[in-house]
Every structure is written in structure tokens, then in C-alpha cells.
C-alpha positions as CSV (number, residue, x, y, z in Angstrom):
1,M,129.5,122.3,97.9
2,P,130.4,120.5,94.6
3,Q,127.4,118.9,92.8
4,T,126.6,116.1,90.4
5,I,124.5,116.7,87.4
6,V,121.3,115.5,89.0
7,E,122.0,117.7,92.1
8,K,122.5,120.7,89.9
9,I,119.3,120.2,87.8
10,F,117.1,119.6,90.9
11,S,118.7,122.6,92.6
12,N,117.9,124.8,89.6
13,H,114.2,123.6,89.7
14,A,113.9,124.0,93.4
15,K,115.6,127.4,93.4
16,K,117.8,126.3,96.3
17,N,121.0,124.3,96.8
18,L,120.2,120.5,97.0
19,Q,122.4,117.5,97.7
20,A,121.7,113.8,97.5
21,G,119.2,112.8,100.1
22,D,117.5,116.1,100.2
23,V,113.7,116.3,99.6
24,S,112.2,119.3,97.9
25,V,109.4,120.5,95.7
26,C,110.6,121.3,92.2
27,R,109.2,122.9,89.1
28,V,108.7,120.5,86.1
29,D,109.3,121.6,82.5
30,F,107.4,119.0,80.6
31,C,105.1,116.0,81.1
32,F,103.8,113.2,78.9
33,S,101.9,109.9,79.0
34,Q,101.0,107.2,76.5
35,D,97.9,105.2,75.7
36,G,98.7,102.6,78.3
37,T,98.9,105.2,81.1
38,S,96.8,108.2,80.0
39,S,93.5,106.9,81.3
40,L,94.6,106.8,84.9
41,V,96.2,110.3,84.4
42,L,92.9,111.7,83.2
43,D,90.9,109.9,85.8
44,S,93.2,111.3,88.5
45,L,92.8,114.8,87.2
46,G,89.1,114.6,87.2
47,K,87.7,118.0,86.4
48,R,90.8,119.8,87.5
49,S,92.5,122.0,84.8
50,I,96.0,121.6,83.5
51,L,98.3,124.4,84.6
52,K,100.3,124.5,81.3
53,P,98.5,122.6,78.5
54,K,101.3,123.1,76.0
55,K,103.7,121.4,78.4
56,Y,101.8,118.1,78.4
57,A,101.7,115.6,75.5
58,M,99.9,112.3,75.1
59,F,101.2,109.7,72.7
60,I,99.2,106.9,71.1
61,D,102.1,104.5,70.6
62,H,101.6,101.3,72.6
63,S,98.5,99.9,70.9
64,S,98.8,101.8,67.6
65,P,96.6,101.4,65.6
66,S,94.0,100.1,68.1
67,P,93.6,96.3,68.3
68,N,90.1,96.3,69.9
69,L,87.1,98.2,71.0
70,G,88.4,98.9,74.6
71,V,91.6,100.4,73.4
72,S,89.7,102.5,70.8
73,Q,87.6,103.9,73.6
74,V,90.8,104.9,75.4
75,H,92.2,106.6,72.3
76,S,88.9,108.4,71.8
77,S,89.0,109.8,75.3
78,M,92.6,111.0,74.8
79,R,91.5,112.9,71.7
80,K,88.5,114.4,73.4
81,F,90.7,115.5,76.4
82,Q,93.2,117.1,74.0
83,Q,90.6,119.0,72.1
84,E,88.9,120.3,75.3
85,N,92.2,121.3,77.1
86,K,94.3,122.3,74.1
87,S,97.1,120.1,75.2
88,L,99.3,118.1,72.8
89,L,98.4,114.8,71.2
90,Y,100.5,112.6,68.9
91,D,98.1,110.2,67.3
92,V,98.4,106.8,65.6
93,G,101.4,106.7,63.3
94,C,103.4,109.5,64.8
95,G,105.7,107.2,66.7
96,I,107.0,106.4,70.1
97,S,106.9,108.9,72.9
98,H,110.6,108.6,73.8
99,Q,111.7,109.3,70.3
100,L,109.2,112.1,69.7
101,I,110.1,114.1,72.7
102,I,113.5,114.3,71.2
103,E,112.4,115.0,67.7
104,E,109.9,117.6,68.8
105,G,112.4,119.5,71.0
106,F,110.9,118.7,74.4
107,A,114.1,117.1,75.6
108,V,116.3,120.1,76.4
109,P,119.6,119.9,78.4
110,G,119.1,120.9,82.0
111,N,115.3,120.5,81.9
112,L,113.3,118.2,84.2
113,I,110.8,115.9,82.4
114,L,108.4,113.4,83.8
115,G,106.8,110.7,81.8
116,A,104.2,108.1,82.7
117,D,106.4,105.4,81.1
118,S,109.4,103.6,82.5
119,H,111.8,104.4,79.7
120,T,111.5,108.2,79.9
121,S,115.2,108.1,80.9
122,T,116.0,107.9,77.1
123,A,116.3,111.7,76.9
124,G,119.1,111.6,79.5
125,A,121.5,111.2,76.6
126,L,120.9,114.9,75.9
127,G,121.6,115.9,79.5
128,T,117.9,116.1,80.3
129,L,116.8,114.9,83.7
130,A,114.0,112.6,82.5
131,M,112.3,110.2,84.8
132,G,109.4,107.8,84.6
133,V,106.6,108.3,87.2
134,G,103.2,106.8,88.0
135,S,100.1,108.2,86.4
136,T,98.8,109.8,89.6
137,D,102.1,111.5,90.2
138,L,101.9,112.9,86.7
139,A,98.4,114.1,87.3
140,V,99.6,116.0,90.4
141,T,102.3,117.7,88.3
142,L,99.9,118.6,85.5
143,F,97.6,120.4,88.1
144,T,100.3,122.1,90.1
145,G,103.3,122.4,87.7
146,K,105.5,120.9,90.4
147,N,106.1,117.7,92.4
148,W,108.3,116.6,95.3
149,F,111.5,114.7,94.8
150,K,114.2,113.0,96.8
151,V,117.5,113.8,95.2
152,P,119.2,110.4,94.4
153,Q,122.8,109.5,95.0
154,T,124.8,109.2,91.8
155,Y,126.8,106.3,90.3
156,K,129.4,107.3,87.8
157,I,129.8,104.6,85.1
158,V,132.9,104.9,83.0
159,V,133.0,102.9,79.8
160,K,136.5,102.6,78.6
161,G,138.5,100.6,76.0
162,K,137.9,100.1,72.3
163,L,134.6,99.0,70.8
164,P,135.2,95.5,69.4
165,F,134.1,94.5,65.9
166,G,130.4,93.5,65.8
167,V,129.7,95.0,69.2
168,Y,127.2,97.9,69.6
169,S,125.8,100.1,72.3
170,K,123.0,97.5,73.0
171,D,125.7,94.9,73.8
172,I,127.4,97.4,76.1
173,I,124.3,98.1,78.1
174,L,123.2,94.4,78.3
175,Y,126.8,93.6,79.5
176,I,126.6,96.4,82.2
177,I,123.1,95.2,83.3
178,N,124.4,91.6,83.6
179,K,127.3,92.7,85.8
180,L,125.3,95.0,88.0
181,G,122.1,93.0,88.3
182,S,118.5,94.2,87.9
183,N,118.7,96.0,91.3
184,G,122.3,97.1,91.0
185,A,121.5,100.8,91.0
186,T,118.0,101.1,92.6
187,Y,117.0,104.8,93.1
188,K,120.3,106.0,91.8
189,S,121.1,108.6,89.1
190,I,123.7,107.4,86.6
191,E,126.3,109.5,84.9
192,F,127.8,107.8,81.9
193,S,131.2,108.9,80.7
194,G,134.4,107.5,79.2
195,E,136.1,107.3,75.8
196,V,133.7,104.7,74.5
197,I,130.6,106.9,75.3
198,D,132.4,109.9,73.7
199,K,132.8,108.0,70.5
200,L,129.2,106.7,70.3
201,S,126.6,108.4,68.0
202,M,123.6,110.0,69.6
203,D,121.4,107.2,68.5
204,A,123.7,104.7,70.3
205,R,123.7,106.9,73.4
206,F,119.9,107.0,73.5
207,T,120.0,103.1,73.6
208,I,122.1,103.2,76.7
209,A,120.2,105.9,78.5
210,N,116.9,104.1,77.6
211,M,117.9,101.0,79.5
212,T,119.2,102.5,82.7
213,I,115.9,101.7,84.3
214,E,116.7,98.0,83.8
215,F,119.2,98.0,86.5
216,G,117.1,100.0,88.9
217,A,118.2,103.5,88.2
218,K,116.0,106.6,88.3
219,N,117.6,108.1,85.3
220,G,120.7,108.0,83.1
221,L,122.6,111.2,82.2
222,M,125.3,112.1,79.7
223,P,126.8,115.6,79.7
224,I,126.1,117.4,76.4
225,D,129.0,117.5,73.9
226,K,129.5,118.5,70.2
227,K,127.4,115.6,68.9
228,G,124.6,116.5,71.2
229,E,124.9,120.2,70.3
230,N,124.7,119.3,66.6
231,L,121.5,117.3,67.1
232,L,119.9,120.1,69.1
233,K,120.9,122.5,66.3
234,K,119.3,120.2,63.7
235,I,116.1,120.0,65.8
236,G,116.1,123.8,66.1
237,I,116.8,124.2,69.8
238,K,119.0,127.2,70.4
239,K,118.4,128.1,74.1
240,Y,119.5,125.7,76.7
241,K,121.9,125.4,79.6
242,S,124.4,122.6,79.5
243,I,124.9,121.0,82.9
244,F,128.2,119.3,83.9
245,P,129.3,117.7,87.1
246,D,131.7,119.6,89.3
247,K,135.2,118.1,89.5
248,N,135.1,117.3,93.2
249,C,131.5,116.2,93.4
250,N,130.5,113.3,95.6
251,Y,129.7,110.0,93.7
252,E,128.4,107.2,95.8
253,K,130.3,104.8,93.4
254,V,132.5,105.1,90.4
255,I,132.3,101.9,88.3
256,E,134.5,101.2,85.4
257,F,133.9,98.8,82.5
258,D,136.5,97.9,79.9
259,I,134.6,96.6,76.9
260,T,137.6,95.9,74.7
261,K,137.2,92.2,74.8
262,I,133.4,91.7,75.2
263,S,131.4,89.8,72.6
264,P,127.9,90.6,71.3
265,Y,125.6,90.1,74.3
266,V,122.2,88.4,74.6
267,A,119.8,88.7,77.5
268,C,118.1,85.3,77.9
269,P,114.6,84.7,79.3
270,H,113.1,85.9,81.6
271,N,115.2,88.7,82.9
272,V,117.2,91.5,81.4
273,D,120.2,90.9,83.6
274,N,120.3,87.2,82.5
275,G,122.9,88.1,79.9
276,V,125.5,85.9,78.2
277,P,128.1,86.3,75.5
278,I,126.8,85.2,72.1
279,E,129.1,82.2,72.1
280,E,127.0,80.7,75.0
281,I,123.6,80.9,73.3
282,E,124.5,80.6,69.6
283,G,122.4,78.1,67.7
284,K,119.2,78.5,69.8
285,K,116.2,78.2,67.3
286,I,114.0,81.3,67.0
287,D,110.6,81.8,65.4
288,Q,110.4,85.6,65.3
289,A,112.8,88.5,65.2
290,F,111.8,92.1,66.0
291,L,113.7,95.3,65.0
292,G,112.4,98.5,66.6
293,T,111.1,100.0,69.9
294,C,112.2,103.0,71.8
295,T,115.5,101.3,72.4
296,N,116.6,100.4,68.9
297,G,114.1,101.7,66.3
298,R,116.3,104.7,65.2
299,L,117.9,105.3,61.8
300,E,121.3,104.0,62.8
301,D,119.6,100.7,63.9
302,L,117.7,100.4,60.7
303,K,120.9,101.1,58.7
304,I,122.8,98.4,60.5
305,A,120.1,95.9,59.7
306,A,119.7,97.0,56.1
307,E,123.4,96.7,55.4
308,I,123.5,93.1,56.8
309,L,120.6,92.3,54.5
310,A,122.3,93.6,51.4
311,K,123.3,90.1,50.4
312,N,121.2,88.0,52.7
313,K,117.5,86.9,53.1
314,I,115.4,86.2,56.1
315,H,115.1,82.5,57.0
316,S,111.8,81.1,55.6
317,R,110.7,80.0,59.0
318,V,111.3,83.3,60.8
319,K,108.8,86.2,61.0
320,F,111.0,89.3,60.8
321,L,109.1,92.4,62.0
322,V,110.3,96.0,61.6
323,A,108.8,99.0,63.3
324,P,110.6,102.4,63.0
325,A,110.4,104.5,66.1
326,S,108.7,107.5,64.4
327,R,107.2,108.7,61.2
328,A,110.1,110.9,60.4
329,L,112.5,108.0,60.8
330,F,110.3,105.8,58.7
331,Q,110.4,108.4,55.9
332,Q,114.2,108.7,56.2
333,A,114.6,104.9,56.0
334,L,112.3,104.9,53.0
335,D,114.3,107.5,51.3
336,K,117.6,105.6,51.9
337,G,116.2,102.4,50.6
338,Y,116.2,100.5,53.9
339,I,112.5,99.7,53.9
340,K,112.6,98.4,50.4
341,R,115.5,96.1,51.4
342,F,113.6,94.8,54.5
343,V,110.6,93.9,52.3
344,E,112.7,92.4,49.5
345,S,114.5,90.3,52.1
346,G,111.3,88.9,53.5
347,G,110.6,91.3,56.3
348,I,107.3,92.6,57.5
349,I,106.9,96.4,58.0
350,L,104.7,97.5,60.9
351,P,103.3,100.9,61.7
352,T,105.6,103.3,63.6
353,G,105.1,102.7,67.4
354,C,105.9,100.1,70.1
355,G,104.7,97.2,68.0
356,P,105.2,93.7,69.5
357,C,107.2,95.0,72.5
358,V,104.2,95.3,74.8
359,G,102.3,92.3,73.5
360,T,98.9,94.0,73.2
361,H,98.4,93.3,69.5
362,Q,101.2,92.8,66.9
363,G,103.5,89.9,66.9
364,V,102.1,87.9,69.8
365,L,104.0,84.6,70.1
366,A,102.5,81.1,70.3
367,D,103.2,78.8,73.2
368,G,106.8,77.6,73.2
369,E,107.9,80.0,70.5
370,A,111.1,82.1,70.9
371,A,111.7,85.6,69.7
372,I,114.9,87.7,69.5
373,S,114.2,91.4,69.9
374,T,115.9,94.8,70.1
375,A,113.4,95.8,72.8
376,N,114.4,96.5,76.4
377,R,112.5,93.9,78.4
378,N,112.0,90.1,78.2
379,F,109.9,89.4,81.2
380,K,107.3,86.5,81.1
381,G,104.4,87.6,79.0
382,R,106.1,90.7,77.8
383,M,105.3,90.1,74.1
384,G,101.8,88.8,74.9
385,N,102.4,85.2,75.9
386,P,103.8,84.0,79.3
387,N,104.5,80.6,77.7
388,A,106.9,82.1,75.1
389,F,110.6,83.0,75.3
390,I,112.2,86.4,74.6
391,Y,115.9,87.1,73.9
392,L,117.2,90.7,73.7
393,A,120.1,91.7,71.5
394,S,121.5,94.4,69.2
395,P,120.0,95.1,65.8
396,A,123.0,93.3,64.2
397,T,122.5,90.2,66.3
398,V,118.7,90.2,65.7
399,V,119.1,90.4,61.9
400,A,121.9,87.8,61.8
401,S,119.6,85.5,63.8
402,A,116.7,86.2,61.5
403,I,118.8,85.2,58.6
404,K,120.1,82.0,60.2
405,G,116.8,81.0,61.9
406,E,118.7,80.6,65.2
407,I,120.6,83.0,67.5
408,A,123.6,83.9,65.5
409,D,126.9,85.7,65.9
410,P,126.7,88.9,63.7
411,R,130.4,89.0,63.4
412,K,130.3,85.9,61.1
413,I,128.0,87.6,58.7
414,L,129.6,91.1,59.0
415,S,133.0,89.7,58.1
């Protein structure tokens, strides 16, 4: 029987033919957790040993560097566990888990990855079945090397048309989330395709895959193509099996979006699906702008921002915070002059990591303050204060807004 990508990958890892709705135990290729979830993983493991230590990584990225004693103790326990079990640890300053699993070659097409973090789906842009799970589920997988799964139905999302001037991948995914709603694809696998996806860079595709969880999906997948192959070659991955959907496979839904006429999009407080075209929110005063996170902290994002700042300065009232997604990306941005431009324009450079996104230390907002961010969530309290307001947008819109001191249309500056 014809299969979707998710059906094929689960079948390969169960060693039997599976269709949507089937439940099976499957082998898992790689697992990871971060400093916000690792404690429960380790507590759940207890004194049990890890089956494959080199297939488990911990990342110190959410509160990096540590903001208080309690977090420092967590970091210390992670380091101790790594030393005793010979697993992998990416310490303070290495970067965000979702970027590093790509850079370090853990995200391989056709592989099954579990991460104790919602946005594990990022790696799906490389044709990897990558899903977020709870810490206890991850502990079970570390001990056994397997876990049980219910194969999800698949929605095929076709993005067609021509990318408008001043519109980026972040605008596309915010537009899609607004149209589908936050529960629009609950427990579904998403296959992205279409001429627009084909033309996007890998950095842009990672942004879209990252945010599939924000409309309820289990994962977001994109079949590997030449751009993906070039990235894998650059990383040094030579052995992998590309997975493609069969022509007559059974999709629960096929949804088409023509983005030819969309404007830059902004998600308003306090839900990611509360999106509007820039024209409807333009002029809203902001106090802080944040460029970074696992959604938009990559080199392309930093380049977009740096080019806009070539002849502009940050508004004197705005705190413009920048956190590259990894050390390697920070170095590349430094070499290309982007970091210098951010500093000279009035920006504040933060350590590589999640930064203000989670709200545990950097960039916490005061009561009533508003921030515009390239992050993936804007729930109440997300950046550390339930009495503040978070708007989500593309790097171009965030930087344009930081320049104007209010939510601004990037097309007016880009032109």
C-alpha cells in the first residue's frame, strides 16, 4: 500500500509495514534534552544505564549562562551525568539544541529523533522524523533504545505562488498558523511542498519546520532536495536514505496556500494564531526587539537584519537584543561584519542560546511593556512577565520595528 513520509520512516524503524493509525514499537536513532527538561529525564532514569550513550545529548541553552543558584545546580548535575555515563553534553555558549543537532550531523534524512523540547520538529526540513516528547518518555527511550508510537495521519500543505517583496518564511508560517488555528493539525504529520518551499533556502525551511508544533502538529517534514543534499555534504554526512512520499499515498487533507499577495505577518498577544497583516498593527509602540532563537537565529536571519541596519540606527528607546543560535553561527556573523553592525547600530549582543525567549533570565519585560520577537511563542508570561505583551514577526519586521520604535512595515525601509 502507498505510504506517506511518516508512514515510511516509522515502518523502517518498526521493521514492518505501518499505516496511519497503527501502533507499534520503533527503534529510535537519537535523543536529546535541554537544561529545562534534563532534570526530569535523569530523575526518571534513576540508576538505570543508557543503552547508547553516544546517541544521547544534553544541551545547556535555555538558561545559558546560569542566572541563579538553582539553575547552576541543574547544570552541574548534567555535567556530572555526562562524565559518568560518557554521553554527549553541549555546555554554555555552544548554542541551541535544535540548531546544534543539525550542525553536529545528528539530523539525518530518514532517521527518527526524539527531543525533550517542543520544537524538535525543526530537523524535519532535512527529511528527519523529529518529534518533541515528555522527559519521562525520553528516559524510557534512553533505557530501551525504543518507544511506542501511533502513526499519525498526514496533512499535505502546498505553498504556491510567488514570494512577495519584504515577505519571508516566518511570515508564511505565521500566515498558515493564523488560517489553520492553533489546533488545526493536532497529532498530524505535515508534509510541506510547492514551488515556494522549493525556492526557499534551508535556513528559511528550518523556520517553517520549527513552527509546525504551533498549529498542533506532531512534526513537519520536507523531502530532501539538492539544497538539503548540499547542506548535508557541508556537514560531512555521506550515508543517508532519502525518503519520499509515494505518488498515490493517502493524505487526510491536502491544503493549498497561495502566498502571492500576502503582506508581512505579525502574531499579536497572546496566541501564535492571532496573526494579522502588518497594515493592521503598524504603529504599535514597542519597548524591546529580539532577534534570535531556534526559529530565526541563523545566518540568513542575521544577514537580513544587518543589511537593513546598514544605513539605520536602533531607536533610542528600544532595547534591541541579538542572540545567534550557535557558536559557529556567531563566528560566521562576526567574520561577515554583522555583529559589528549590530553593536554600532545600538544593539546588544547576548550569548548564543535561547536568550529572552523563555523568560528565565535575559530580556525580561516590565509590566505593560511590549516586545517584538523572532521567537515562536507569545503566550502570557513567555518572556518572563505575564503582564507584558509579545508580538512575533520575521527578522526584517523585527529590525524595522526596532529602528522606528513601533511595529513597522519592513518594505518601507527595504525599498
